FISE-728301 format. One record per residue: residue in three letters; z, y, x of N, C-alpha, C in turn. Coordinates in steps of 0.05 Angstrom, whole numbers, padded with zeros to 5 digits, always signed. Layout:
<nodes>
AlaZYXZYXZYX ...
</nodes>
This chain:
<nodes>
Met-00123-00103+00428-00104-00082+00420-00120-00056+00416 Pro-00136-00055+00395-00152-00030+00390-00135-00007+00381 Thr-00139+00016+00393-00126+00041+00385-00148+00062+00380 Ile-00140+00085+00370-00160+00106+00366-00168+00119+00392 Lys-00192+00130+00393-00201+00143+00418-00192+00172+00421 Lys-00187+00185+00399-00178+00213+00399-00156+00217+00379 Ile-00142+00239+00382-00121+00247+00363-00134+00254+00336 Val-00121+00246+00315-00130+00252+00288-00107+00266+00273 Lys-00113+00288+00259-00093+00303+00245-00098+00303+00215 Phe-00076+00301+00200-00078+00302+00170-00056+00321+00161 Ser-00062+00335+00139-00042+00353+00127-00045+00353+00097 Gly-00023+00359+00083-00024+00360+00054+00005+00360+00044 Val+00009+00347+00020+00035+00346+00009+00042+00316+00003 Gly+00067+00310+00002+00075+00283-00006+00074+00281-00036 Ile+00064+00258-00046+00060+00256-00075+00087+00255-00090 His+00108+00245-00078+00134+00244-00091+00151+00269-00084 Ser+00152+00276-00058+00168+00299-00050+00156+00326-00058 Gly+00129+00327-00058+00115+00352-00062+00117+00371-00039 Ala+00129+00362-00017+00133+00379+00007+00109+00378+00025 Pro+00102+00402+00037+00080+00403+00056+00087+00385+00080 Val+00067+00372+00091+00071+00353+00113+00047+00353+00131 Glu+00052+00351+00157+00030+00347+00177+00034+00321+00192 Met+00013+00307+00196+00014+00281+00209-00007+00280+00231 Val+00001+00271+00255-00016+00269+00278-00017+00240+00288 Val-00040+00228+00287-00043+00200+00296-00053+00200+00325 Arg-00037+00188+00343-00043+00189+00371-00050+00161+00382 Pro-00068+00160+00401-00074+00134+00415-00048+00123+00428 Ser-00046+00097+00430-00023+00085+00442-00030+00060+00457 Lys-00016+00055+00479-00019+00030+00494+00002+00010+00485 Lys+00019+00017+00467+00040+00000+00457+00030-00014+00432 Tyr+00032-00041+00431+00021-00055+00408+00037-00048+00383 Gly+00023-00042+00361+00035-00037+00335+00031-00009+00326 Ile+00036-00004+00301+00035+00023+00289+00063+00033+00286 Phe+00069+00056+00297+00096+00067+00297+00095+00096+00287 Phe+00113+00103+00269+00116+00130+00260+00139+00143+00276 Arg+00138+00169+00278+00159+00184+00292+00164+00210+00276 Arg+00188+00213+00266+00195+00237+00251+00201+00260+00270 Thr+00182+00278+00274+00185+00300+00293+00206+00320+00283 Asp+00209+00322+00256+00229+00341+00246+00257+00331+00251 Leu+00260+00305+00256+00287+00294+00261+00290+00285+00290 Asn+00268+00289+00306+00269+00279+00334+00277+00250+00335 Ser+00265+00234+00318+00273+00206+00315+00261+00188+00336 Glu+00272+00164+00338+00260+00142+00353+00235+00133+00338 Leu+00219+00115+00350+00196+00104+00337+00204+00086+00313 Ile+00190+00088+00291+00195+00073+00267+00172+00053+00263 Pro+00177+00027+00268+00155+00008+00265+00146+00005+00236 Ala+00120+00005+00232+00108+00001+00206+00105-00029+00201 Lys+00128-00042+00198+00128-00072+00195+00143-00080+00170 Phe+00135-00103+00160+00147-00114+00135+00177-00116+00136 Asp+00188-00123+00160+00216-00127+00163+00231-00100+00168 Asn+00216-00078+00168+00228-00052+00170+00223-00035+00145 Val+00215-00048+00124+00211-00034+00098+00238-00030+00086 Gly+00244-00004+00081+00270+00003+00070+00272+00005+00040 Asp+00249+00010+00027+00249+00014-00002+00221+00011-00013 Thr+00220-00001-00037+00194-00003-00052+00198+00005-00081 Lys+00222+00017-00087+00228+00022-00115+00213+00046-00126 Met+00204+00065-00109+00191+00089-00119+00161+00086-00120 Arg+00152+00062-00128+00123+00056-00131+00108+00061-00106 Asn+00121+00056-00083+00107+00059-00057+00121+00041-00037 Thr+00111+00042-00012+00124+00027+00010+00135+00047+00030 Thr+00161+00045+00035+00176+00063+00053+00187+00047+00076 Ile+00183+00057+00100+00194+00044+00124+00216+00060+00136 Gly+00235+00046+00150+00256+00060+00164+00282+00059+00150 Asp+00300+00076+00159+00328+00077+00149+00329+00097+00126 Met+00335+00087+00102+00335+00104+00079+00357+00126+00080 Gly+00377+00121+00097+00398+00142+00101+00393+00159+00125 Gly+00370+00154+00138+00363+00170+00162+00333+00174+00165 Ala+00322+00166+00187+00293+00170+00192+00277+00149+00178 His+00261+00158+00158+00244+00140+00143+00218+00155+00136 Val+00198+00140+00128+00172+00151+00120+00163+00136+00095 Lys+00157+00152+00074+00149+00141+00049+00118+00140+00046 Thr+00110+00122+00028+00082+00121+00019+00063+00117+00042 Ile+00067+00096+00058+00049+00091+00081+00025+00074+00074 Glu+00024+00062+00049+00005+00041+00043-00024+00049+00044 His-00031+00073+00035-00059+00082+00036-00068+00086+00064 Phe-00051+00098+00080-00057+00102+00109-00060+00075+00123 Met-00042+00057+00117-00043+00030+00130-00068+00015+00122 Ala-00077+00018+00097-00102+00005+00089-00126+00015+00105 Ala-00126+00041+00108-00148+00054+00123-00147+00045+00153 Met-00124+00043+00164-00121+00034+00192-00131+00006+00195 Phe-00124-00011+00176-00132-00039+00178-00163-00042+00177 Val-00175-00030+00158-00204-00033+00155-00219-00019+00178 Ala-00207+00002+00189-00219+00016+00212-00214+00000+00238 Gly-00198-00022+00236-00194-00039+00259-00175-00028+00280 Ile-00155-00012+00272-00137+00000+00290-00109-00012+00286 Asp-00098-00025+00307-00072-00038+00304-00051-00026+00323 Ser-00058-00005+00337-00039+00007+00355-00042+00038+00354 Ala-00020+00051+00348-00020+00081+00346+00008+00091+00343 Ile+00012+00115+00351+00037+00129+00345+00031+00152+00326 Val+00045+00153+00304+00040+00173+00283+00063+00193+00282 Asp+00059+00217+00291+00079+00238+00290+00077+00251+00262 Ile+00100+00254+00249+00100+00265+00222+00124+00283+00219 Asn+00121+00306+00207+00143+00326+00206+00157+00327+00179 Gly+00155+00304+00164+00169+00303+00139+00173+00274+00131 Pro+00185+00269+00107+00193+00242+00099+00171+00226+00085 Glu+00147+00238+00082+00126+00224+00067+00099+00231+00077 Thr+00081+00212+00078+00053+00217+00087+00039+00235+00066 Pro+00020+00251+00075+00005+00267+00055-00011+00250+00037 Ile-00011+00256+00011-00025+00240-00008-00056+00244-00008 Leu-00064+00268+00003-00093+00275+00004-00104+00273-00024 Asp-00125+00256-00029-00137+00255-00056-00126+00232-00072 Gly-00105+00219-00062-00093+00197-00077-00104+00170-00070 Ser-00124+00169-00052-00137+00144-00045-00135+00140-00014 Ala-00151+00121-00004-00151+00116+00025-00176+00127+00038 Ile-00194+00139+00023-00220+00146+00034-00219+00168+00056 Asp-00203+00189+00051-00201+00210+00071-00188+00201+00097 Phe-00168+00184+00095-00156+00172+00118-00177+00156+00134 Phe-00192+00139+00119-00211+00122+00132-00233+00138+00146 Lys-00244+00158+00132-00266+00173+00143-00257+00186+00170 Ser-00234+00199+00170-00225+00213+00194-00220+00193+00217 Leu-00208+00171+00211-00203+00150+00231-00229+00139+00242 Ser-00248+00134+00224-00273+00123+00233-00289+00143+00250 Asp-00287+00169+00243-00302+00189+00258-00294+00190+00288 Val-00269+00185+00294-00261+00186+00322-00265+00159+00336 Gly-00267+00138+00320-00273+00111+00331-00248+00098+00342 Ala-00251+00072+00348-00230+00056+00359-00238+00044+00386 Thr-00219+00039+00404-00225+00026+00429-00233-00003+00422 Arg-00246-00016+00440-00256-00043+00435-00233-00063+00435 Gly-00235-00082+00418-00214-00102+00416-00214-00114+00388 Lys-00199-00136+00385-00198-00149+00359-00169-00149+00348 Leu-00167-00150+00322-00141-00151+00310-00127-00179+00314 Lys-00101-00179+00317-00086-00203+00317-00089-00217+00290 Lys-00093-00243+00290-00096-00257+00264-00070-00273+00258 Ile-00062-00271+00232-00039-00286+00222-00051-00306+00202 Ile-00052-00331+00209-00065-00351+00193-00045-00364+00174 Val-00050-00361+00148-00032-00374+00128-00037-00404+00128 Arg-00016-00420+00134-00019-00449+00135-00007-00462+00110 Lys+00014-00450+00099+00026-00461+00075+00030-00440+00054 Ser+00028-00447+00029+00029-00428+00007+00058-00417+00003 Val+00059-00391-00002+00085-00379-00009+00080-00361-00033 Cys+00100-00359-00050+00097-00343-00075+00122-00329-00081 Val+00120-00305-00093+00142-00289-00102+00136-00280-00130 Asn+00156-00283-00148+00152-00274-00176+00170-00250-00182 Ala+00164-00238-00204+00178-00213-00211+00208-00218-00215 Arg+00216-00241-00224+00244-00247-00228+00260-00246-00202 Glu+00247-00256-00180+00260-00255-00154+00265-00226-00145 Val+00246-00209-00149+00250-00181-00143+00271-00169-00160 Phe+00270-00176-00186+00289-00165-00206+00318-00171-00197 Arg+00323-00195-00186+00350-00202-00179+00361-00187-00155 Thr+00343-00174-00140+00352-00158-00116+00359-00130-00124 Leu+00354-00121-00149+00359-00094-00157+00388-00089-00165 Pro+00398-00064-00163+00424-00058-00173+00427-00063-00203 Phe+00451-00069-00212+00456-00077-00239+00445-00056-00259 Leu+00451-00031-00255+00442-00010-00274+00412-00009-00276 Met+00398-00013-00253+00369-00012-00254+00358-00037-00269 Arg+00371-00060-00265+00363-00084-00280+00366-00079-00310 Met+00387-00067-00318+00392-00062-00347+00370-00043-00358 Lys+00364-00023-00342+00344-00003-00350+00316-00016-00353 Ile+00309-00034-00335+00284-00048-00336+00283-00066-00361 Cys+00305-00080-00366+00306-00097-00390+00301-00081-00415 Leu+00314-00057-00417+00311-00040-00440+00282-00031-00443 Met+00270-00022-00421+00243-00012-00421+00224-00034-00429 Asn+00227-00058-00419+00210-00080-00426+00213-00087-00455 Phe+00237-00086-00465+00242-00092-00494+00228-00072-00512 Leu+00230-00046-00505+00218-00025-00521+00187-00025-00519 Ser+00177-00032-00496+00148-00031-00491+00134-00058-00497 Gly+00149-00079-00498+00137-00105-00503+00125-00118-00478 Arg+00130-00106-00455+00120-00117-00430+00136-00141-00421 Lys+00123-00159-00407+00136-00183-00396+00137-00181-00365 Ser+00160-00190-00355+00163-00190-00325+00154-00217-00315 Asp+00128-00222-00317+00117-00248-00309+00097-00246-00286 Gly+00099-00224-00271+00081-00220-00249+00088-00237-00225 Phe+00068-00241-00207+00073-00256-00183+00053-00248-00162 Val+00060-00253-00137+00042-00249-00114+00044-00275-00097 Lys+00020-00286-00092+00019-00312-00078+00000-00310-00054 Leu+00008-00322-00031-00009-00325-00008-00014-00355-00004 Thr-00040-00362-00002-00047-00390+00003-00067-00391+00026 Pro-00070-00414+00039-00090-00417+00060-00118-00412+00050 Ser-00134-00400+00068-00162-00394+00061-00181-00414+00073 Asp-00203-00419+00059-00224-00436+00069-00242-00423+00090 Asp-00240-00397+00092-00255-00382+00112-00237-00363+00127 Glu-00247-00351+00147-00230-00332+00163-00231-00305+00151 Ser-00219-00303+00127-00220-00277+00112-00193-00272+00099 Leu-00188-00246+00093-00167-00239+00075-00181-00235+00048 Asn-00175-00254+00030-00188-00253+00003-00167-00244-00017 Ile-00171-00221-00029-00152-00210-00048-00163-00211-00076 Asn-00148-00222-00095-00155-00221-00123-00131-00208-00138 Ala-00136-00186-00150-00114-00171-00164-00120-00169-00194 Thr-00099-00172-00210-00101-00169-00239-00079-00151-00249 Leu-00087-00132-00266-00068-00114-00279-00068-00120-00309 Val-00045-00118-00322-00043-00121-00351-00026-00099-00361 Tyr-00038-00080-00376-00024-00057-00387-00029-00055-00417 Arg-00010-00045-00432-00014-00041-00460-00033-00018-00466 Glu-00034+00001-00448-00052+00024-00452-00081+00015-00454 Lys-00095+00024-00474-00122+00014-00479-00141+00021-00456 Ile-00137+00044-00443-00155+00052-00422-00154+00033-00398 Ile-00132+00018-00396-00129-00002-00374-00132-00030-00385 Gly-00115-00038-00403-00116-00065-00414-00112-00086-00392 Thr-00129-00107-00392-00129-00127-00370-00153-00122-00352 Gln-00148-00118-00327-00169-00113-00307-00165-00131-00283 Ser-00186-00142-00272-00185-00158-00247-00206-00148-00228 Phe-00200-00151-00202-00219-00143-00182-00213-00159-00157 Ser-00234-00165-00142-00231-00181-00117-00244-00166-00093 Tyr-00232-00170-00070-00242-00158-00046-00238-00178-00023 Lys-00259-00181-00006-00258-00199+00017-00262-00182+00043 Tyr-00243-00185+00061-00246-00173+00088-00249-00195+00108 Asn-00271-00195+00123-00275-00216+00143-00284-00204+00170 Gly-00280-00178+00173-00286-00165+00199-00314-00157+00202 Thr-00332-00163+00183-00360-00156+00186-00364-00127+00176 Lys-00387-00116+00183-00394-00089+00174-00397-00089+00144 Lys-00407-00111+00133-00411-00113+00104-00384-00110+00089 Ser-00363-00123+00100-00337-00122+00086-00325-00094+00089 Val-00331-00080+00111-00322-00053+00115-00336-00035+00095 Asn-00362-00038+00093-00378-00022+00074-00370-00027+00045 Asp-00363-00052+00040-00354-00059+00013-00328-00044+00006 Phe-00310-00042+00026-00285-00027+00023-00291+00003+00017 Ile-00310+00014+00033-00317+00042+00029-00329+00047+00002 Lys-00347+00030-00006-00363+00034-00031-00347+00027-00056 Asn-00331+00007-00055-00319-00004-00080-00289-00003-00082 Val-00275+00005-00060-00246+00004-00061-00232+00029-00052 Ala-00241+00040-00029-00226+00061-00015-00221+00086-00032 Arg-00240+00093-00051-00237+00117-00067-00218+00114-00091 Ala-00210+00090-00096-00193+00085-00120-00166+00099-00116 Arg-00158+00115-00136-00133+00131-00135-00110+00118-00150 Thr-00087+00127-00143-00063+00119-00158-00064+00132-00186 Phe-00047+00123-00204-00049+00132-00232-00021+00134-00245 Gly-00020+00148-00267+00005+00151-00281+00001+00166-00307 Lys+00020+00165-00325+00019+00179-00350+00027+00208-00347 Tyr+00010+00226-00358+00017+00254-00357+00044+00260-00370 Ser+00050+00246-00391+00075+00251-00406+00100+00243-00389 Glu+00096+00227-00368+00119+00218-00352+00125+00237-00329 Trp+00107+00257-00324+00110+00273-00300+00137+00288-00299 Glu+00144+00301-00321+00169+00316-00321+00193+00298-00315 Tyr+00194+00275-00327+00216+00256-00322+00216+00247-00293 Leu+00193+00241-00282+00191+00232-00254+00199+00254-00235 Lys+00191+00278-00241+00198+00300-00223+00229+00305-00222 Lys+00242+00302-00245+00271+00305-00246+00285+00284-00230 His+00272+00261-00226+00284+00239-00211+00272+00236-00183 Gly+00260+00258-00173+00251+00259-00145+00224+00245-00141 Met+00208+00241-00161+00183+00228-00158+00160+00246-00170 Ala+00136+00241-00159+00112+00254-00170+00112+00284-00169 Arg+00128+00296-00151+00129+00326-00150+00104+00337-00137 Gly+00090+00321-00122+00065+00330-00110+00040+00320-00125 Ala+00044+00307-00148+00021+00296-00163+00007+00318-00179 Asn-00019+00316-00181-00035+00334-00197-00061+00321-00205 Glu-00078+00335-00220-00102+00323-00230-00123+00317-00209 Thr-00118+00325-00184-00137+00320-00162-00129+00295-00146 Asn-00104+00286-00148-00096+00264-00131-00086+00239-00146 Ile-00086+00240-00172-00080+00216-00188-00099+00215-00212 Ile-00101+00192-00224-00114+00189-00250-00092+00194-00271 Ala-00095+00214-00287-00075+00221-00307-00082+00210-00334 Leu-00066+00191-00343-00070+00179-00370-00059+00198-00391 Asn-00074+00199-00414-00064+00216-00435-00040+00203-00449 Asp-00027+00217-00467-00003+00208-00480-00006+00183-00496 Thr-00030+00179-00508-00035+00156-00525-00044+00131-00509 Gly-00052+00136-00483-00060+00114-00466-00088+00103-00471 Asp-00104+00118-00488-00131+00109-00493-00152+00125-00478 Gly-00143+00142-00460-00162+00158-00444-00148+00171-00420 Thr-00163+00186-00405-00152+00200-00382-00159+00229-00383 Leu-00143+00246-00370-00146+00275-00371-00166+00284-00349 Asn-00173+00266-00331-00193+00272-00311-00211+00248-00308 Lys-00233+00252-00295-00254+00231-00293-00245+00209-00273 Thr-00254+00184-00280-00249+00162-00262-00276+00155-00248 Phe-00274+00143-00224-00298+00135-00210-00310+00110-00222 Trp-00292+00092-00232-00300+00067-00245-00281+00062-00268 Pro-00289+00049-00289-00271+00042-00311-00247+00025-00302 Asp-00251+00009-00281-00229-00007-00271-00218+00004-00244 Glu-00218+00030-00242-00207+00043-00218-00178+00036-00214 Phe-00164+00031-00236-00135+00025-00235-00129+00000-00218 Val-00144-00022-00224-00139-00047-00209-00151-00045-00181 Arg-00172-00029-00178-00183-00026-00151-00162-00012-00132 His-00146+00006-00144-00126+00018-00128-00104-00002-00119 Lys-00100-00022-00136-00081-00043-00128-00091-00059-00104 Ile-00117-00060-00101-00129-00072-00077-00122-00055-00052 Val-00125-00029-00055-00117-00011-00033-00088-00016-00025 Asp-00070-00016-00044-00042-00020-00039-00037-00047-00025 Ala-00051-00068-00035-00047-00095-00024-00056-00096+00005 Val-00080-00084+00011-00090-00084+00038-00070-00070+00057 Gly-00060-00047+00048-00041-00033+00065-00015-00047+00069 Asp-00005-00059+00048+00020-00074+00050+00017-00099+00068 Met-00005-00113+00066-00010-00136+00082-00011-00129+00112 Phe-00020-00105+00118-00022-00097+00146+00005-00092+00159 Thr+00026-00090+00142+00053-00087+00154+00062-00114+00165 Ser+00045-00135+00163+00050-00160+00176+00048-00158+00206 Gly+00035-00137+00215+00030-00133+00244+00003-00144+00252 Gly-00013-00152+00233-00040-00162+00240-00057-00167+00216 Trp-00078-00182+00220-00097-00189+00199-00088-00215+00186 Val-00078-00213+00161-00070-00237+00147-00096-00252+00138 Val-00099-00276+00148-00122-00293+00140-00112-00313+00119 Gly-00120-00308+00094-00111-00324+00072-00120-00313+00046 Asn-00113-00326+00024-00119-00316-00003-00094-00303-00014 Leu-00097-00278-00022-00075-00264-00035-00082-00260-00065 Thr-00065-00273-00082-00069-00270-00111-00046-00253-00121 Ser-00053-00231-00134-00034-00212-00144-00038-00209-00175 Tyr-00019-00220-00190-00019-00217-00219+00004-00199-00227 Lys-00004-00175-00236+00016-00154-00243+00035-00150-00219 Gly+00023-00149-00196+00038-00147-00171+00050-00120-00166 Ser+00065-00117-00144+00079-00092-00137+00083-00091-00107 His+00090-00068-00097+00097-00065-00069+00120-00083-00062 Ala+00140-00085-00080+00163-00102-00074+00155-00131-00071 Met+00137-00141-00088+00128-00169-00086+00111-00173-00061 Asn+00094-00153-00055+00078-00155-00030+00096-00158-00006 Asn+00117-00142-00005+00135-00143+00018+00151-00169+00019 Met+00160-00178-00004+00176-00203-00005+00159-00227+00002 Val+00134-00227-00005+00117-00250+00001+00112-00252+00031 Leu+00111-00229+00045+00109-00230+00074+00135-00240+00087 Lys+00157-00232+00075+00183-00242+00086+00185-00272+00082 Lys+00175-00282+00060+00175-00311+00056+00156-00325+00076 Leu+00133-00313+00080+00113-00325+00098+00126-00328+00126 Phe+00139-00307+00136+00149-00307+00163+00177-00320+00165 Ser+00188-00329+00143+00214-00341+00144+00214-00369+00155 Asn+00190-00381+00157+00187-00409+00167+00163-00410+00185 Pro+00166-00417+00211+00143-00418+00229+00121-00438+00220 Asp+00128-00457+00203+00108-00476+00193+00089-00463+00173 Asn+00096-00439+00163+00079-00426+00143+00055-00413+00155 Tyr+00055-00408+00181+00033-00391+00192+00029-00398+00222 Asp+00006-00390+00232-00001-00389+00260-00009-00361+00267 Ile-00005-00354+00292-00013-00328+00302-00034-00332+00324 Ile-00057-00319+00321-00078-00319+00341-00080-00291+00353 Asp-00070-00287+00377-00071-00261+00390-00100-00253+00396 Ala-00105-00227+00395-00132-00218+00400-00141-00225+00428 
</nodes>
């Protein structure tokens, strides 16, 4: 049950709310990662797949959507996983984690600097394959939202043929392969793979090739998103801003395929809401936070699908 050795503090703004927020990560003897809304004097909010309240705003939100909840936990959770920290209490004075630079690197650096107590992560071994497709997620949405998505797909020519699949692994690793398919030329079809096996090499690979990848969006969509309560804290320093024609960006990218590398960050963070280290192959084709969450629910719906090896 590794926890952090010292308190770590983060501050910034929420990417959707745009509101200033402070977050304090505290060592804990209680197994699991728990958030606590200090502005609401809330109870502990488990950062678990079965406590995910919403994934519609292009992020992962935990808690009660009508009460104490915390949005956009995925980048922080990815950093916690690779830093090897599975127990902590996170005090936060707002509804959303700070976006920082839009990636997981600043979270990871600060957590690594204080170090973790000795111990190993609980392993969740995938024994049987489970898969979720976009149509399954679509059927869970409200009617008006389904109609809106149908219209948008018709106008854009996009297909709702994405899926996320978990299968047993031949090694003791979390092997992630992600593929994005966008009409925008700057993205097009991109694929990237990442393997975490607990070694220093896999940690360094995350730092070097994944952790800096930022979220992205079209500059022309910002005003619409802001009117609907999204992207109010977004700017050219914390997202990759696509131009209106989709053939370039308004700011520099670290890699031409930074877009799909960010999907790896999201997937790592979402998988850690399992409560441990998922050992298996994760294939994400045009995946989403909603599909990541639903595939974990499918995995845990049947005890024959998995084994748990406590640290």
